[in-house]
C-alpha positions in Angstrom: 0.0 0.0 0.0 1.4 3.4 -1.0 0.3 6.7 0.4 1.9 8.9 -2.3 0.1 12.2 -2.7 -1.8 12.0 0.6 0.2 14.5 2.5 -2.2 17.3 1.3 -5.3 15.1 1.6 -5.8 14.8 5.3 -9.4 13.7 6.1 -10.7 13.8 9.7 -14.3 13.1 8.8 -15.9 10.0 7.2 -16.8 10.0 3.5 -20.3 8.6 3.0 -21.7 7.9 -0.4 -25.4 8.9 -0.8 -26.0 5.5 -2.4 -23.7 3.5 0.0 -24.4 5.1 3.4 -23.0 2.0 5.2 -19.6 2.2 3.5 -17.2 4.4 5.4 -13.8 5.1 3.8 -10.8 7.4 4.1 -9.8 9.6 2.4 -12.7 11.2 0.6 -13.2 10.8 -3.2 -11.8 11.4 -5.7 -8.7 10.0 -3.9 -8.7 6.2 -3.9 -9.9 4.8 -0.6 -7.1 3.5 1.7 -9.0 2.7 4.9 -12.5 1.1 5.2 -14.6 0.5 8.3 -15.4 -3.2 8.6 -17.4 -3.3 11.8 -17.7 -2.7 15.5 -17.0 -5.2 18.3 -18.8 -4.9 21.6 -19.6 -8.6 22.2 -18.4 -12.0 20.9 -21.1 -12.3 18.3 -19.7 -9.3 16.5 -16.8 -11.5 15.5 -19.2 -14.4 14.5 -18.5 -16.2 17.8 -21.7 -18.1 18.9 -23.3 -17.7 22.3 -22.8 -20.4 24.8 -21.0 -20.9 28.1 -19.1 -17.7 27.4 -22.3 -15.7 27.7 -22.7 -16.8 31.3 -19.1 -16.1 32.1 -19.3 -12.7 30.5 -22.5 -11.9 32.5 -20.7 -12.8 35.7 -18.1 -10.2 35.1 -20.5 -7.5 33.8 -23.0 -8.2 36.5 -26.1 -8.1 34.3 -27.5 -9.8 31.2 -25.8 -7.1 29.0 -23.0 -8.5 27.0 -20.6 -5.7 26.3 -17.1 -4.4 26.6 -16.8 -1.8 29.4 -13.5 0.0 28.9 -11.1 -1.7 26.4 -7.5 -0.5 26.4 -4.8 -2.8 25.1 -5.0 -4.9 21.9 -3.1 -7.8 20.3 -3.7 -10.1 17.4 -1.6 -13.2 17.1 -0.6 -15.2 14.0 -3.7 -17.4 14.4 -6.0 -14.3 14.2 -6.9 -14.6 17.9 -7.9 -11.1 19.2 -6.8 -10.2 22.7 -8.6 -7.2 24.4 -7.6 -5.9 27.8 -10.6 -4.3 29.6 -9.9 -2.3 32.7 -13.6 -2.0 33.4 -14.0 -5.8 33.5 -10.6 -6.2 35.0 -10.0 -9.0 32.6 -8.5 -10.0 29.2 -11.0 -11.2 26.6 -9.6 -13.5 24.0 -11.8 -14.1 20.9 -10.9 -16.7 18.3 -13.4 -16.4 15.4 -11.5 -19.0 13.3 -12.2 -21.7 15.8 -15.3 -20.2 17.4 -13.6 -20.2 20.8 -13.4 -17.6 23.5 -11.6 -17.2 26.8 -11.7 -14.7 29.7 -8.6 -14.3 32.0 -9.3 -12.4 35.2 -6.3 -13.5 37.1 -5.1 -16.4 39.3 -6.0 -17.3 42.9 -2.9 -15.5 44.0 -3.0 -12.5 41.6 -6.3 -11.1 40.2 -6.1 -8.6 37.4 -6.7 -5.1 38.6 -5.8 -2.8 35.7 -4.8 -4.8 32.6 -3.4 -2.2 30.2 -1.8 -4.2 27.4 -1.2 -7.7 26.2 1.1 -9.6 23.9 2.1 -13.2 23.2 5.3 -15.1 22.5 6.1 -17.8 19.9 4.7 -20.5 22.2 1.4 -18.7 22.6 2.1 -17.7 26.2 0.2 -14.5 27.2 1.9 -11.5 28.9 -0.4 -9.0 30.5 0.8 -5.6 31.9 -1.1 -4.6 35.1 -0.5 -1.0 35.9 -2.1 -1.0 39.3 -0.3 -4.1 40.6 3.0 -3.1 39.0 4.0 -6.4 37.3 3.4 -8.7 34.3 1.0 -11.6 34.6 2.0 -14.6 32.4 -0.4 -17.4 31.3 -0.1 -20.2 28.8 -2.2 -20.2 25.6 -5.0 -22.1 27.4 -5.3 -19.5 30.2 -3.3 -21.4 32.8 -1.4 -19.1 35.2 2.4 -19.5 34.9 4.1 -16.7 36.8 4.5 -13.0 37.4 7.4 -10.8 36.1 8.8 -7.5 37.4 7.3 -7.4 40.9 9.0 -4.8 43.1 10.9 -3.5 40.0 8.2 -2.2 37.8 6.0 0.7 39.0 3.3 1.5 36.4 3.7 -0.9 33.4 1.5 0.0 30.4 2.7 -1.0 27.0 4.3 -4.3 26.3 6.1 -5.8 23.3 7.4 -9.4 23.1 10.3 -10.1 20.7 9.9 -13.8 19.9 13.2 -13.9 18.0 15.3 -12.9 21.1 12.8 -14.0 23.7 12.8 -10.6 25.3 10.0 -8.5 26.7 10.0 -4.7 26.5 7.8 -3.1 29.1 7.0 0.6 29.2 7.1 1.8 32.8 5.0 5.0 32.6 5.7 6.2 36.1 9.5 5.7 35.8 9.5 7.0 32.2 11.7 4.1 31.2 11.5 0.8 29.3 12.5 -2.3 31.2 13.6 -5.4 29.4 13.0 -9.0 30.7 13.6 -12.4 29.3 10.4 -14.5 28.7 11.4 -16.7 31.7 11.1 -13.6 33.9 14.7 -12.5 34.4 15.5 -8.8 34.4 17.9 -7.9 31.6 18.3 -4.1 31.4 16.6 -0.7 31.4 16.4 1.6 28.4 16.1 5.4 28.5 15.7 7.9 31.3 13.4 10.8 32.3 13.8 13.9 30.1 13.0 15.6 26.9 16.2 14.9 25.0 16.8 12.2 22.4 16.3 8.8 24.0 14.7 10.3 27.0 11.0 9.9 27.9 8.2 11.7 29.7 5.3 9.4 30.7 5.6 7.0 27.7 2.7 4.7 27.3 2.6 2.2 24.4 5.3 0.5 22.4 5.6 -1.4 19.1 8.3 -3.6 17.6 9.0 -3.3 13.9 9.5 -6.8 12.5 11.4 -5.4 9.5 14.1 -3.3 11.1 13.9 -4.5 14.7 13.5 -1.0 16.1 11.2 0.0 19.0 8.6 2.7 18.4 7.5 4.4 21.6 4.6 6.7 22.3 6.4 9.3 24.3 3.1 10.7 25.5 4.0 13.8 27.6 6.8 14.8 25.3 4.1 14.7 22.6 6.1 12.7 20.1 7.0 9.2 18.9 10.6 8.1 19.5 12.4 5.3 17.6 15.2 3.5 19.4 17.1 0.3 18.8 17.0 -2.7 21.2 19.9 -1.3 23.1 18.2 2.0 23.7 20.2 3.9 21.1 18.2 6.9 19.6 17.3 6.5 16.0 14.6 9.0 15.2 11.7 11.0 16.5 8.7 12.8 15.1 5.8 14.9 16.3 5.5 17.8 18.7 2.8 19.5 20.8 0.1 21.1 18.6 -3.6 21.2 17.7 -3.4 20.1 14.1 -2.9 16.7 12.4 0.8 15.9 12.1 1.4 17.1 15.7 0.3 15.4 18.9 -1.6 16.2 22.1 -1.6 12.8 23.8 -0.2 10.0 21.6 -1.1 6.5 22.9 -1.5 3.3 20.9 1.1 2.6 18.2 1.5 -0.1 15.6 3.3 -0.7 12.3 2.0 -2.3 9.1 4.0 -4.5 6.7 5.0 -1.4 4.6 6.6 0.3 7.7 3.8 2.9 8.1 3.3 3.9 11.7 -0.3 4.2 13.1 -0.7 6.3 16.2 -3.9 7.0 18.2 -4.3 10.3 20.0 -6.7 10.4 23.0 -7.2 14.2 22.7 -7.6 14.4 18.9 -9.8 11.2 19.0 -8.2 10.1 15.8 -5.6 7.8 14.2 -2.7 9.3 12.4 -0.6 7.5 9.9 3.1 8.4 9.2 5.9 7.2 7.1 9.3 6.3 8.6 10.5 9.9 8.1 7.7 11.1 10.3 5.7 12.7 7.5 1.9 12.6 8.0 0.2 10.5 5.3 -3.4 10.2 6.4 -5.6 10.7 9.4 -9.0 9.2 10.2 -11.6 9.6 12.9 -13.0 12.5 15.0 -14.8 12.8 18.3 -18.2 11.1 18.5 -20.0 7.8 19.0 -21.0 7.1 15.5 -19.2 4.4 13.4 -15.8 5.7 12.4 -15.7 8.2 15.3 -13.8 7.8 18.6 -14.0 8.8 22.2 -10.5 8.5 23.7 -9.0 5.8 21.5 -6.3 3.8 23.3 -4.4 1.0 21.7 -4.3 0.0 18.0 -3.0 -3.1 16.3 -2.8 -4.4 12.7 -3.0 -8.1 11.8 -1.0 -9.8 9.1 -3.9 -9.5 6.7 -4.2 -5.7 7.1 -7.1 -5.7 9.6 -6.9 -2.7 12.0 -8.3 -2.9 15.5 -8.8 0.3 17.6 -9.7 0.2 21.2 -12.4 2.9 21.3 -12.3 3.1 25.0 -15.0 5.5 26.1 -17.4 4.3 23.5 -17.0 0.8 25.1 -16.1 -0.9 21.8 -13.4 -2.0 19.5 -13.7 -0.7 15.9 -12.4 -2.8 13.0 -11.0 -1.3 9.8 -9.2 -2.6 6.7 -6.2 -1.5 4.8 -7.2 -1.4 1.1 -5.1 -2.2 -1.9 -5.1 0.6 -4.3 -6.0 -0.6 -7.8 -3.9 0.8 -10.7 -4.8 0.8 -14.3 
């Protein structure tokens, strides 16, 4: 997917055809559509997962017959297309597997209940790593939801974003309170700390989410209170940065969720702009979509964002109590 020519075509509102009112795409015609809304997830059936025992389990957490997400924050999609959603309202991680029509809720173990699950990732074995900001450590479960261990207790303060590098078996955890990134092995051993508090290159001010670029191996960090995205290598060496405080697209107010597609484009949510911005590796703005509201294609404090291998985009539309699903479109050429 190429975004050539989109720098001057920034669209913050949906384009709705009079004849196709259900089709929401960005940017507006006559430019070719690059992003299309696929649907909204508030309950398992929205991903074609049938009702059953899961309904009863869900109702136990929600406390009523209403099946709905409460406050989704972190997102992850694994290679098997399982969708992982951390919900700080439910104090649980919901795992939806539409391919196998399976679902799972993790709310903690007997020893350690989830209190504020902010982000989630998996390793090559399917083990599940959950960052709990209130408890100050990482919960680890196997792929079937069996509790294995905790990581980072007494060392982490306020973990939020998490990225697992399956090639090196390392876990990168954003400690928002310390404004640093702590690195652990998947078996739980502390390895090192990257960055320090500040506004200089390689320094952070209340960072939140993190993404690992599979192509170049760099770490992309939402340096939220420095109003920018920083790019560092796995040793913490500064590579690049883009963004600054502002009230127009291309700048940031409060960047949060961050993910990277196969072409190396960087997608960043902003909880103040209520939008998703897309940049190239030089930090140039290519496209933006979304605005404040509760209609389809609109956001209310979007948190995390993730892109699956097939180009499906999931956005945690936190205060609208839902996850919105979009699709990267191939641009047809004559």
